[in-house]
C-alpha positions as CSV (number, residue, x, y, z in Angstrom):
1,M,-14.6,124.9,118.8
2,T,-17.8,126.3,117.4
3,D,-20.1,125.3,120.3
4,P,-20.2,128.3,122.5
5,G,-20.7,126.1,125.7
6,R,-18.0,123.6,124.8
7,F,-15.7,126.3,123.9
8,D,-16.3,128.3,127.2
9,R,-15.5,125.1,129.2
10,W,-12.3,124.3,127.2
11,Y,-11.2,127.8,127.6
12,G,-11.9,128.1,131.4
13,R,-9.6,125.1,131.8
14,L,-6.8,126.6,129.7
15,A,-6.9,130.2,130.8
16,G,-6.5,130.4,134.5
17,S,-6.0,134.2,135.5
18,S,-6.0,135.5,131.9
19,P,-7.9,138.7,131.7
20,F,-9.4,137.8,128.3
21,T,-12.8,135.9,128.6
22,A,-13.9,132.9,126.3
23,Q,-16.4,135.4,124.6
24,Q,-13.5,137.7,123.5
25,V,-11.6,134.9,121.9
26,Y,-14.4,132.6,120.7
27,P,-14.3,130.7,118.3
28,S,-10.6,130.7,117.6
29,P,-8.2,128.3,119.3
30,G,-5.2,130.1,117.7
31,L,-6.4,133.4,119.4
32,A,-7.3,131.5,122.8
33,K,-4.1,130.0,123.3
34,P,-1.9,133.2,123.6
35,A,-4.9,134.8,125.4
36,A,-4.7,132.0,128.1
37,A,-0.8,133.0,128.5
38,V,-1.5,136.5,129.5
39,P,-1.2,137.0,133.3
40,T,-3.8,138.7,135.4
41,G,-3.6,142.4,135.6
42,S,-2.6,142.9,132.0
43,P,-4.7,145.2,130.0
44,S,-7.3,143.4,128.0
45,D,-8.5,146.3,125.9
46,R,-5.9,145.9,123.4
47,G,-5.5,142.9,121.1
48,V,-4.6,139.5,122.3
49,V,-1.4,139.1,120.5
50,E,-0.2,142.6,121.9
51,A,-1.4,141.9,125.2
52,W,0.8,138.7,125.1
53,W,3.9,140.2,123.7
54,S,3.7,143.2,126.1
55,A,3.7,140.6,129.0
56,V,6.8,138.8,127.7
57,P,9.6,140.0,130.1
58,Q,12.3,142.1,128.0
59,E,15.1,139.8,128.9
60,V,13.3,136.8,127.3
61,R,12.3,138.5,124.2
62,P,15.5,137.9,122.2
63,T,15.2,134.2,122.9
64,V,11.5,134.5,121.4
65,R,12.7,136.3,118.4
66,A,15.3,133.9,117.7
67,L,12.6,131.0,117.5
68,A,10.5,133.5,115.3
69,L,13.4,133.6,113.0
70,A,13.9,129.9,112.7
71,D,11.8,128.9,109.5
72,R,11.3,125.4,110.8
73,P,10.5,123.6,114.0
74,V,13.6,123.1,116.3
75,T,14.1,121.1,119.4
76,P,15.1,122.9,122.6
77,A,18.8,122.1,122.2
78,Q,18.7,123.5,118.6
79,W,16.7,126.5,119.6
80,A,19.5,127.4,122.4
81,M,22.0,127.5,119.6
82,L,20.3,130.1,117.6
83,P,21.8,133.4,118.1
84,G,20.3,135.5,121.0
85,A,18.6,132.4,122.4
86,D,20.2,132.0,126.1
87,R,16.9,131.8,127.9
88,V,15.1,128.9,126.3
89,Q,13.6,127.6,129.5
90,Q,11.9,130.9,130.6
91,A,10.7,131.4,126.8
92,E,9.1,128.2,126.7
93,R,6.6,129.2,129.5
94,W,5.4,132.1,127.3
95,L,5.3,129.7,124.2
96,A,3.8,126.5,125.9
97,F,0.9,127.1,123.3
98,N,3.4,126.6,120.4
99,A,5.0,123.3,121.6
100,L,4.6,120.6,119.1
101,G,3.8,117.2,120.0
102,D,7.2,115.9,119.2
103,G,9.0,118.1,121.5
104,R,9.8,120.9,119.0
105,W,9.0,124.3,118.9
106,F,7.8,126.8,116.2
107,I,6.4,130.1,115.5
108,P,4.9,130.0,112.1
109,G,3.9,132.9,110.2
110,G,0.9,134.8,111.3
111,P,0.0,137.6,113.6
112,L,2.2,136.4,116.6
113,R,5.2,136.1,114.4
114,D,4.5,139.4,113.0
115,A,4.3,141.1,116.4
116,V,7.4,139.4,117.8
117,L,9.6,140.6,114.8
118,D,7.7,143.9,114.4
119,E,10.2,146.7,113.6
120,V,13.1,144.1,113.9
121,D,15.4,144.5,110.8
122,V,16.0,140.9,109.9
123,D,19.6,140.5,108.5
124,D,19.5,136.9,107.1
125,A,23.2,137.0,105.7
126,G,24.4,138.2,109.3
127,L,22.2,135.5,110.8
128,A,23.7,132.8,108.7
129,R,27.3,134.1,109.4
130,R,26.6,134.1,113.1
131,L,25.3,130.7,113.0
132,A,28.4,129.5,110.9
133,V,30.7,131.2,113.4
134,G,28.7,129.5,116.3
135,L,29.4,126.2,114.5
136,A,33.2,127.1,113.9
137,Q,32.7,127.1,110.3
138,P,33.0,130.1,107.9
139,I,30.4,130.3,105.4
140,G,32.6,131.9,102.7
141,R,34.2,128.7,101.9
142,S,33.4,125.0,101.6
143,Q,34.2,123.2,104.9
144,M,33.1,119.9,106.7
145,F,30.1,120.5,108.7
146,L,30.2,116.8,109.6
147,G,28.7,116.3,113.2
148,A,26.9,119.7,113.5
149,D,23.3,119.7,114.3
150,E,21.3,119.1,111.2
151,G,18.4,121.2,112.4
152,V,20.7,124.0,113.0
153,L,22.5,123.7,109.7
154,G,19.0,123.6,108.2
155,V,18.0,127.0,109.7
156,L,21.4,128.4,108.8
157,L,20.7,127.4,105.2
158,G,17.3,129.1,105.2
159,H,18.8,132.4,106.3
160,A,21.6,131.9,103.7
161,V,19.2,131.6,100.8
162,R,17.2,134.5,102.0
163,G,20.2,136.4,102.5
164,G,21.9,135.7,99.0
165,V,24.8,134.0,100.6
166,A,24.0,130.3,100.2
167,Q,26.0,129.1,97.1
168,P,29.3,128.2,99.2
169,L,27.0,125.9,101.0
170,L,24.9,124.7,98.0
171,D,28.3,123.9,96.4
172,D,29.5,121.8,99.4
173,P,28.2,118.1,99.1
174,L,29.5,117.5,102.7
175,F,27.2,120.5,104.0
176,L,24.2,119.2,102.0
177,V,24.3,115.7,103.6
178,S,24.8,117.1,106.8
179,A,21.9,119.5,106.9
180,E,18.4,118.6,107.5
181,P,17.5,117.1,104.0
182,R,13.9,119.1,103.8
183,A,16.0,122.5,104.2
184,V,18.3,121.6,101.4
185,A,15.3,120.7,99.0
186,A,13.8,123.9,100.1
187,A,16.8,125.6,99.2
188,F,17.3,124.1,95.8
189,A,13.7,124.6,95.0
190,A,14.7,128.4,95.6
191,Q,17.9,128.0,93.5
192,P,17.2,125.3,91.0
193,D,20.3,126.4,88.7
194,A,22.8,125.4,91.4
195,P,25.5,122.9,90.4
196,L,24.5,120.2,92.7
197,A,20.8,120.7,92.4
198,A,20.1,118.1,89.7
199,A,21.9,115.5,91.6
200,W,20.2,116.4,95.0
201,M,16.5,116.5,93.4
202,R,17.4,113.2,91.4
203,A,18.2,111.4,94.6
204,G,15.4,113.2,96.6
205,P,13.2,110.2,97.6
206,A,16.2,108.4,99.0
207,L,17.4,111.3,101.0
208,I,14.6,113.0,102.5
209,D,13.6,110.8,105.1
210,E,17.1,109.3,105.6
211,H,18.6,109.9,109.1
212,Q,22.0,108.8,108.8
213,V,24.6,111.1,107.4
214,A,26.9,108.5,105.9
215,V,24.0,106.8,104.3
216,R,22.8,110.2,102.6
217,A,26.5,110.8,101.6
218,S,26.6,107.5,99.7
219,V,23.4,108.3,98.0
220,L,24.2,111.7,97.0
221,D,27.7,110.6,96.0
222,A,26.2,107.8,93.7
223,H,24.1,110.7,92.0
224,L,27.2,112.9,91.7
225,L,29.0,110.0,89.4
226,G,29.0,111.1,86.1
227,T,28.3,114.6,86.7
228,A,30.4,116.9,84.9
229,G,32.8,119.2,87.0
230,V,31.4,118.1,90.2
231,G,33.8,116.1,92.7
232,R,33.0,113.3,94.7
233,L,32.5,113.1,98.4
234,P,35.0,111.5,100.8
235,N,34.3,108.1,101.9
236,L,32.8,108.5,105.5
237,P,33.8,106.2,108.1
238,K,30.2,104.6,108.5
239,A,29.2,104.7,104.8
240,P,27.6,101.3,104.3
241,W,28.4,101.4,100.5
242,R,30.0,103.5,98.0
243,G,29.2,103.6,94.3
244,N,31.8,103.0,91.5
245,W,30.1,104.2,88.6
246,A,26.6,105.4,87.4
247,H,25.0,106.5,84.1
248,W,22.1,109.3,84.5
249,R,19.9,109.3,81.5
250,E,18.3,112.6,79.8
251,R,15.0,113.3,80.9
252,S,13.9,112.8,77.4
253,A,15.4,109.2,77.3
254,P,12.9,106.2,77.8
255,P,13.0,105.0,81.4
256,L,14.7,101.8,82.2
257,A,12.6,98.8,82.5
258,A,15.1,95.8,83.7
259,I,18.5,95.0,84.5
260,A,20.6,91.7,84.7
261,V,24.1,90.3,85.6
262,G,25.6,88.6,82.8
263,Q,26.7,84.9,83.3
264,G,28.7,82.4,81.3
265,A,30.4,84.1,78.1
266,L,28.7,87.4,79.4
267,A,30.3,87.5,82.7
268,G,31.5,90.8,83.8
269,R,28.7,92.4,81.9
270,V,25.4,94.1,82.9
271,L,22.4,93.9,80.5
272,V,20.2,97.0,80.6
273,A,16.8,97.3,78.9
274,D,14.5,100.3,78.6
275,V,10.8,100.4,78.3
276,D,11.1,100.6,74.6
277,G,13.1,97.5,74.3
278,T,16.5,98.7,73.7
279,L,19.0,96.2,75.4
280,V,22.6,97.4,75.9
281,L,25.7,95.8,77.3
282,L,27.9,97.8,80.1
283,D,30.9,96.6,81.7
284,Q,30.5,95.8,85.2
285,D,33.7,97.3,86.7
286,S,33.8,100.5,84.7
287,G,30.2,101.2,83.4
288,E,31.5,101.7,79.9
289,L,29.2,100.9,77.0
290,V,30.4,97.5,75.7
291,G,27.7,96.9,72.9
292,A,24.1,96.4,71.9
293,P,24.1,92.7,70.5
294,W,20.3,92.4,70.4
295,P,18.3,94.7,68.4
296,S,15.4,94.9,70.9
297,A,13.7,93.3,73.9
298,P,10.1,93.2,74.3
299,A,8.5,96.6,74.8
300,G,7.5,97.2,78.3
301,L,9.2,94.0,79.7
302,R,8.9,93.4,83.4
303,S,12.0,91.3,84.0
304,L,15.5,90.5,82.3
305,V,17.7,87.4,83.0
306,C,21.0,85.9,81.7
307,L,21.5,82.3,82.3
308,A,24.9,80.5,82.7
309,D,24.8,79.3,79.2
310,R,24.4,82.9,77.9
311,T,20.7,82.5,77.1
312,I,19.0,85.7,77.5
313,A,15.3,85.8,78.5
314,A,12.6,88.2,79.3
315,L,9.2,88.3,80.8
316,D,7.0,90.1,78.5
317,G,5.1,93.3,79.6
318,G,2.1,93.3,81.6
319,Q,0.6,93.8,85.2
320,A,2.9,92.7,87.9
321,G,1.5,89.3,89.4
322,V,-0.2,88.5,86.2
323,E,1.3,85.6,84.2
324,A,2.9,86.6,80.8
325,A,4.9,84.8,78.3
326,V,8.7,84.2,78.6
327,R,10.5,85.6,75.5
328,V,14.0,84.1,74.6
329,L,16.2,86.9,73.0
330,S,19.2,84.5,72.4
331,G,20.9,81.5,73.6
332,P,20.9,77.7,73.5
333,D,18.2,77.3,76.2
334,G,15.4,79.0,74.1
335,P,13.3,76.1,73.1
336,A,13.0,75.0,76.9
337,L,11.8,78.4,78.0
338,A,10.1,80.3,75.1
339,G,6.4,80.6,75.5
340,L,6.1,79.5,79.2
341,K,3.8,81.5,81.5
342,A,5.2,83.1,84.7
343,T,4.9,86.0,86.8
344,A,8.6,86.3,87.6
345,L,11.9,85.1,86.6
346,A,15.3,84.4,88.1
347,A,18.7,83.3,86.5
348,V,19.0,80.1,88.5
349,P,16.8,79.4,86.4
350,A,13.6,79.5,87.9
351,M,10.3,81.1,87.6
352,G,7.2,82.1,89.8
353,D,3.6,81.7,88.9
354,S,0.3,83.5,90.0
355,S,-0.4,80.8,92.6
356,G,2.8,81.2,94.7
357,V,4.6,78.4,93.5
358,V,8.3,78.6,92.3
359,H,9.6,76.1,89.3
360,W,13.1,75.3,89.3
361,L,14.1,74.5,85.8
362,G,17.1,72.0,86.6
363,E,19.4,70.3,84.2
364,S,17.6,67.1,84.6
365,S,13.9,67.6,85.7
366,A,12.1,70.6,87.0
367,Q,11.1,70.9,90.6
368,A,8.2,73.0,92.1
369,Q,7.7,74.4,95.5
370,M,4.9,76.6,97.0
371,L,6.5,79.4,99.0
372,H,3.4,81.6,99.7
373,T,0.2,82.3,99.1
374,G,-0.5,84.8,96.3
375,A,1.4,85.6,93.1
376,V,5.2,85.7,93.0
377,T,6.0,89.2,91.8
378,A,9.7,89.0,92.3
379,L,12.2,86.3,92.2
380,G,15.9,85.8,93.3
381,G,18.1,82.5,93.1
382,V,21.6,81.2,93.6
383,H,23.2,78.0,93.3
384,L,24.6,76.3,96.6
385,S,27.4,73.9,96.5
386,Q,26.8,70.7,98.5
387,G,30.2,69.5,99.2
388,G,30.7,67.6,95.8
389,R,27.5,65.9,96.1
390,G,26.0,68.2,93.4
391,V,24.2,71.5,93.3
392,A,21.3,72.8,95.2
393,G,19.2,75.7,94.2
394,Q,18.0,78.2,96.7
395,W,15.5,81.1,95.9
396,W,13.6,83.9,97.5
397,C,10.5,85.6,96.3
């Protein structure tokens, strides 16, 4: 773009009959593209943006303004749903240089957007209400926006935040999971004290790129569990799962390091250990605290298992894929496991090593099988019945 000759040739292919020359727009492609859209006969003594905007037909300008008022890229179908956007196809001709590669359209902040919105009194609250009415949903009370276009809901939310009328939307979990996730994240960044902000931000990594509304509903609902004064989302028809209970730790609490399902005498319990080695027991059905029968686990442990004979074992701290010592916290199988070197543990019992071998520690003899090349960094296993002929172990790593 900074080579005059190459810029001239590029602009020549782009400009057609534009009255603006390459020298007038060099070396700015951002200026060259709207200049190329200016038709022949238009005055070139004024600025490029002003010349372009004056050439846009009056009947098309409301549609262009509608796009300029959208604070995010939209598809042609979403654009057509915005207030005043009834000539999208004609407007696309004048905005071809603003087409994004994925089929969406956008007028970002800058001189072009400023010219389009010059002397326009932007009533964000009014625009939000008009969009909500267009979706047959009053903005003043919580409603189900399920099935509405998530991109349009994102634009609605942006206007609602700027217009100071977003609170009913931010208090409605169904709206939050129906709207475009990045628009919701931006709204909560602007209003971090909203009641649902903490749950949304906590679930953010699992929501931001999730395209299915039912999955977003399951994730957000799980993060609402245990939040005082906040109701749950309804169980949506296509929801793949639904949480029963959850504990959300204070930011000052040590992060969790490992979790294990209880077996034998501890069946129906869940063992949870944090990075400091504190080990607690939760009821599997209700999530209620049952007790902390062991004073501590290894600090910084990597994994935790509970065997059928009630043996509790942990893999000592260290880097994933590097062999570390097995630490037995309690139970009768301690001598057989204590001090063994492994990179991963499973409650079959089995353990993996740095060479890719999985060792099944059976009742009568140990067996080993190389499952892949490279260290075993995670391991799970289950006992499979062989129709009265004994029990076989199967594992995955």
